[in-house]
Backbone as CSV, one residue per row, in Angstrom:
resi,resn,N_x,N_y,N_z,CA_x,CA_y,CA_z,C_x,C_y,C_z
1,UNK,-28.603,-100.703,82.199,-29.770,-99.969,83.142,-29.289,-99.899,84.451
2,UNK,-29.198,-98.444,84.757,-28.344,-98.512,86.253,-29.639,-98.968,87.266
3,UNK,-28.678,-99.139,88.675,-29.244,-99.803,89.921,-31.037,-98.979,89.848
4,UNK,-30.603,-97.321,90.085,-31.868,-97.111,90.157,-32.931,-97.020,89.439
5,UNK,-32.315,-96.948,87.815,-33.668,-97.171,86.864,-34.087,-98.651,86.736
6,UNK,-33.393,-99.604,87.145,-34.175,-100.641,87.299,-34.774,-100.964,88.664
7,UNK,-34.442,-100.154,89.718,-35.757,-100.451,90.699,-37.026,-99.842,90.473
8,UNK,-36.658,-98.509,90.025,-37.900,-97.656,89.536,-38.698,-98.551,88.344
9,UNK,-38.051,-99.523,87.420,-38.890,-99.835,86.603,-39.536,-101.296,86.976
10,UNK,-38.942,-101.964,87.927,-39.444,-103.248,89.122,-40.335,-102.308,89.563
11,UNK,-40.876,-101.610,90.416,-42.041,-100.539,91.199,-42.901,-100.547,90.049
12,UNK,-42.676,-99.998,88.920,-43.963,-99.922,88.202,-44.349,-101.248,87.156
13,UNK,-43.328,-102.040,87.241,-43.977,-103.318,86.873,-44.800,-103.860,87.932
14,UNK,-44.616,-103.852,89.089,-45.105,-104.543,90.065,-46.519,-103.724,90.336
15,UNK,-46.422,-102.555,90.371,-47.732,-101.461,90.228,-47.656,-100.224,89.797
16,UNK,-48.364,-100.571,88.328,-48.248,-99.059,87.762,-48.781,-98.109,87.828
17,UNK,-49.802,-98.166,89.043,-50.233,-96.790,89.362,-49.488,-96.038,90.610
18,UNK,-48.333,-96.922,90.643,-47.254,-96.083,91.668,-46.284,-95.526,90.704
19,UNK,-46.545,-95.227,89.407,-45.259,-94.761,88.768,-44.988,-93.179,89.277
20,UNK,-46.150,-92.306,89.338,-46.286,-91.478,89.771,-46.829,-90.642,91.163
21,UNK,-47.441,-91.786,91.560,-48.225,-91.337,93.004,-47.152,-92.009,93.875
22,UNK,-47.041,-91.309,95.176,-46.134,-91.463,96.258,-47.239,-92.202,97.482
23,UNK,-46.394,-92.895,97.694,-47.222,-93.166,99.359,-46.537,-93.022,100.685
24,UNK,-45.420,-92.295,100.587,-44.487,-92.129,101.225,-44.737,-90.893,102.246
25,UNK,-45.401,-91.150,103.449,-46.357,-89.847,103.946,-45.099,-89.084,104.727
26,UNK,-43.904,-89.772,105.032,-42.570,-88.881,105.468,-42.346,-87.875,104.558
27,UNK,-42.300,-87.936,103.207,-41.746,-86.989,102.321,-42.465,-85.876,102.097
28,UNK,-41.188,-84.722,102.089,-41.688,-83.210,101.924,-42.260,-83.121,100.799
29,UNK,-43.021,-81.944,101.228,-43.323,-81.393,99.386,-41.911,-81.362,98.519
30,UNK,-41.220,-80.950,98.903,-39.904,-80.614,97.901,-39.431,-81.868,97.496
31,UNK,-39.616,-83.245,98.252,-39.166,-84.692,97.952,-39.823,-85.133,96.715
32,UNK,-41.149,-84.670,97.171,-42.326,-85.083,96.004,-42.507,-84.276,94.704
33,UNK,-42.095,-82.905,95.030,-41.876,-82.102,93.605,-40.953,-82.926,92.877
34,UNK,-39.684,-82.927,93.184,-38.265,-83.117,92.844,-38.328,-84.767,92.128
35,UNK,-39.182,-85.519,92.660,-39.314,-86.812,92.298,-40.211,-86.590,90.773
36,UNK,-41.097,-85.847,90.771,-41.740,-85.822,89.997,-43.170,-86.604,90.143
37,UNK,-43.806,-86.722,91.510,-44.583,-87.511,91.927,-45.557,-86.326,92.482
38,UNK,-46.835,-87.123,93.091,-48.050,-86.440,93.827,-48.300,-87.486,94.964
39,UNK,-49.106,-86.605,95.911,-49.808,-87.931,96.604,-51.321,-87.379,96.757
40,UNK,-51.708,-88.241,97.617,-53.690,-88.405,97.488,-53.732,-88.589,99.308
41,UNK,-54.681,-87.943,99.099,-55.603,-88.442,100.951,-55.805,-89.730,100.419
42,UNK,-56.222,-90.115,101.702,-56.898,-91.872,101.734,-58.400,-91.518,100.723
43,UNK,-58.798,-90.443,101.053,-60.393,-90.412,100.581,-60.247,-90.391,99.095
44,UNK,-59.329,-89.456,98.287,-58.893,-89.182,97.117,-58.630,-90.306,96.656
45,UNK,-57.851,-91.192,97.489,-57.058,-92.431,96.742,-58.453,-93.427,96.547
46,UNK,-59.348,-93.598,97.573,-60.468,-94.359,97.167,-61.101,-94.141,96.029
47,UNK,-61.225,-92.806,96.037,-61.960,-92.304,94.569,-61.342,-92.421,93.337
48,UNK,-59.905,-92.398,93.309,-59.255,-92.540,92.169,-59.205,-94.139,91.784
49,UNK,-59.522,-95.329,92.885,-59.132,-96.433,92.538,-60.626,-96.726,92.175
50,UNK,-61.731,-96.318,92.589,-63.299,-96.521,91.977,-63.147,-96.064,90.550
51,UNK,-62.467,-95.061,90.285,-62.794,-94.821,88.945,-61.813,-95.448,88.093
52,UNK,-60.558,-95.773,88.479,-59.826,-96.405,87.749,-60.790,-98.027,87.578
53,UNK,-61.210,-98.608,88.435,-62.222,-99.947,88.082,-63.414,-99.521,87.460
54,UNK,-64.054,-98.486,87.514,-65.079,-98.135,86.237,-64.519,-98.171,85.326
55,UNK,-63.203,-97.436,84.814,-62.717,-97.280,83.630,-62.843,-98.353,83.079
56,UNK,-62.329,-99.844,83.757,-61.472,-100.727,83.040,-62.691,-101.893,82.511
57,UNK,-64.156,-101.135,82.733,-65.434,-101.690,81.977,-65.246,-101.131,80.441
58,UNK,-64.371,-100.313,80.083,-64.453,-99.652,78.575,-63.576,-100.227,77.690
59,UNK,-63.702,-99.955,76.862,-62.467,-100.389,75.561,-61.473,-98.961,75.969
60,UNK,-60.431,-99.037,74.872,-59.601,-98.022,75.219,-60.130,-96.798,74.726
61,UNK,-60.564,-96.772,73.500,-61.478,-95.307,72.559,-62.260,-94.764,73.627
62,UNK,-62.888,-95.283,74.354,-64.094,-94.876,75.112,-63.400,-94.268,76.788
63,UNK,-62.141,-95.042,76.890,-61.697,-94.411,77.958,-60.943,-93.027,77.711
64,UNK,-60.492,-93.021,76.472,-59.867,-91.723,76.196,-60.934,-90.634,76.098
65,UNK,-62.087,-91.030,76.052,-63.015,-89.883,75.583,-63.637,-89.364,76.744
66,UNK,-63.582,-90.624,77.629,-63.970,-90.333,79.357,-63.043,-89.125,79.603
67,UNK,-61.492,-89.767,79.892,-60.770,-89.005,80.571,-60.770,-87.199,79.910
68,UNK,-60.639,-86.970,78.273,-60.633,-86.192,77.972,-62.098,-84.966,78.861
69,UNK,-63.065,-85.704,78.541,-64.339,-85.199,79.570,-64.132,-85.216,80.803
70,UNK,-63.533,-85.590,81.626,-63.382,-85.538,82.753,-61.865,-84.167,83.211
71,UNK,-61.277,-84.434,82.359,-60.134,-83.217,82.609,-60.994,-82.201,82.092
72,UNK,-61.680,-81.801,81.088,-62.498,-80.980,80.867,-63.373,-80.349,81.911
73,UNK,-64.073,-81.165,82.182,-65.065,-80.556,83.242,-64.707,-80.375,84.572
74,UNK,-63.108,-81.001,85.097,-62.528,-80.716,86.100,-61.825,-79.028,85.937
75,UNK,-61.409,-78.846,85.092,-60.347,-77.387,84.788,-61.784,-76.880,84.464
76,UNK,-62.995,-76.731,83.854,-64.042,-75.963,84.045,-64.633,-75.581,85.586
77,UNK,-64.986,-76.716,86.235,-65.153,-76.690,87.848,-64.236,-75.605,88.666
78,UNK,-62.951,-76.085,88.323,-61.725,-75.255,88.900,-61.417,-73.669,88.535
79,UNK,-62.161,-73.491,87.105,-62.195,-72.397,86.634,-63.443,-71.385,87.403
80,UNK,-64.484,-71.837,87.455,-65.387,-71.460,88.022,-65.387,-71.080,89.416
81,UNK,-64.906,-71.792,90.076,-64.509,-71.851,91.579,-63.303,-70.646,91.848
82,UNK,-62.523,-70.456,90.835,-61.239,-69.742,91.260,-61.780,-68.750,90.667
83,UNK,-62.446,-68.135,89.674,-62.719,-66.992,89.255,-64.172,-66.394,89.002
84,UNK,-65.093,-67.409,88.409,-66.814,-66.990,88.930,-67.130,-66.996,89.964
85,UNK,-66.780,-67.800,91.254,-67.429,-67.776,92.488,-69.120,-68.799,92.135
86,UNK,-69.554,-68.659,93.398,-70.983,-69.621,92.972,-72.022,-68.275,92.933
87,UNK,-73.136,-69.035,92.824,-74.247,-68.033,92.608,-74.641,-67.517,93.923
88,UNK,-73.969,-67.504,95.297,-74.282,-66.979,96.380,-73.445,-65.719,96.379
89,UNK,-72.352,-66.137,95.864,-71.378,-65.056,95.976,-71.765,-63.931,95.213
90,UNK,-72.842,-63.821,94.601,-73.164,-62.450,93.450,-74.389,-61.830,94.436
91,UNK,-74.577,-61.757,95.933,-75.328,-61.151,95.934,-77.046,-61.818,96.305
92,UNK,-76.663,-63.230,95.939,-78.151,-64.139,96.267,-78.863,-64.201,94.807
93,UNK,-78.284,-63.749,93.947,-78.818,-63.813,92.588,-79.266,-65.231,92.385
94,UNK,-80.769,-65.524,92.157,-81.259,-66.950,91.848,-80.835,-67.380,90.427
95,UNK,-80.462,-68.785,90.378,-80.777,-68.895,88.737,-81.706,-70.290,88.818
96,UNK,-82.248,-70.478,87.582,-83.191,-71.253,87.156,-82.349,-72.718,87.430
């Protein structure tokens, strides 16, 4: 294993949440993309760690079901915001 791989493995072993997330605030968008990482705001990070803490109370099977539902719900929400708009965007059409 090369020096770079060893350092990456050590970092993941110490903190598995850092495998793809970067805390490097100085990294450019191009650097983040080229590393295959992403970054979150402090608010997003707090929500993430709350979600991780909540998930720790479930068995692995239920964790997968929750993750699948969260993925589906977030995709549906994003599609509604992007393509469907909100009810107010339709000239004030009231919904039940």
